[in-house]
C-alpha positions in Angstrom: 215.0 -17.3 127.9 211.3 -18.0 127.7 208.9 -15.0 127.4 206.0 -14.8 129.8 202.6 -14.2 128.4 201.3 -10.6 128.7 198.5 -11.6 131.2 201.1 -12.7 133.7 203.1 -9.4 133.7 204.2 -8.6 137.2 203.5 -12.1 138.5 206.2 -14.6 139.1 205.8 -18.0 137.4 205.0 -19.6 140.8 202.3 -17.1 141.6 200.6 -17.3 138.2 200.8 -21.1 138.4 199.1 -21.1 141.8 196.5 -18.6 140.6 195.6 -20.5 137.4 196.3 -24.2 138.2 197.1 -25.3 141.7 195.4 -22.7 143.9 192.3 -23.3 145.9 189.3 -22.2 143.7 187.3 -21.0 146.7 190.1 -18.8 147.8 190.7 -17.3 144.4 186.9 -16.7 144.0 186.6 -15.2 147.4 189.6 -12.8 146.8 188.1 -11.8 143.4 184.6 -11.3 144.8 185.8 -9.3 147.8 188.1 -7.1 145.7 185.1 -6.3 143.4 182.9 -5.6 146.4 185.6 -3.3 147.9 185.9 -1.4 144.6 182.1 -0.9 144.3 181.9 0.4 147.9 184.8 2.7 147.3 183.3 4.1 144.1 179.9 4.6 145.8 181.5 6.4 148.7 183.5 8.7 146.4 180.4 9.4 144.3 181.3 7.8 141.0 178.5 5.3 141.4 175.1 6.1 142.7 172.1 4.0 143.4 169.7 6.3 141.4 168.1 4.6 138.4 168.8 7.7 136.3 172.6 7.4 136.8 174.6 6.3 133.7 176.7 3.9 135.7 173.5 2.3 137.1 172.2 1.8 133.6 175.6 0.4 132.5 175.7 -2.1 135.4 172.0 -3.1 134.8 172.8 -3.8 131.1 175.9 -5.8 132.0 174.1 -7.9 134.6 171.1 -8.6 132.3 173.5 -9.5 129.4 175.5 -11.9 131.6 172.3 -13.6 132.8 171.2 -14.1 129.3 174.6 -15.3 128.1 174.9 -17.8 130.9 171.5 -19.3 130.3 172.1 -19.6 126.6 175.5 -21.2 127.1 174.1 -23.7 129.6 171.2 -24.6 127.3 173.5 -25.2 124.3 175.8 -27.2 126.5 172.9 -29.4 127.7 171.8 -30.0 124.1 175.3 -31.0 123.1 175.8 -33.3 126.1 172.4 -34.9 125.6 173.3 -35.7 122.0 176.7 -37.0 123.0 175.5 -39.2 125.9 172.4 -40.6 124.3 169.4 -42.0 126.2 169.5 -42.7 129.9 169.5 -46.5 129.4 172.4 -46.4 127.0 174.4 -44.2 129.4 173.8 -46.6 132.3 174.8 -49.6 130.2 178.0 -47.7 129.2 178.7 -47.0 132.9 178.4 -50.7 133.7 181.7 -51.4 132.1 183.5 -49.2 134.6 184.8 -50.8 137.8 182.7 -50.2 140.9 185.5 -48.7 142.8 188.4 -47.6 140.5 191.7 -47.6 142.4 193.3 -45.3 139.9 191.9 -42.7 137.6 193.7 -44.6 134.8 190.9 -47.3 135.1 188.3 -44.8 134.0 190.4 -43.4 131.2 191.2 -46.8 129.9 187.6 -47.8 129.9 186.7 -44.6 128.1 189.2 -45.4 125.4 187.9 -48.9 124.9 184.3 -47.8 124.5 183.4 -47.6 120.8 182.4 -44.1 119.7 178.9 -44.0 118.2 178.5 -41.3 115.6 175.0 -39.9 115.6 173.6 -39.0 112.2 
């Protein structure tokens, strides 16, 4: 019998597959966002969280939000640098795209064209 990974404990294989692979991303994001919002409202109504700037939880959430903003911007910048090196100049990219069919009937056409394109190693 195959063991389930620890992150899927309590979920059936069908449920975890829907959540991670086949599920509608908008539904998954909406459920996640609404549950986080519900927890925040619940904690604020109980008194665990407060909107006062001197509250420790306020400082914690401010630090987490600022850290995530910085992390996301750094990751996107590095990703853009890597992609710009990989794709090359705009003219080269357009000439590379010209070998693809105008309206590919199957995704295999694009994958086959990608395999046939010689890889240019930048030095």
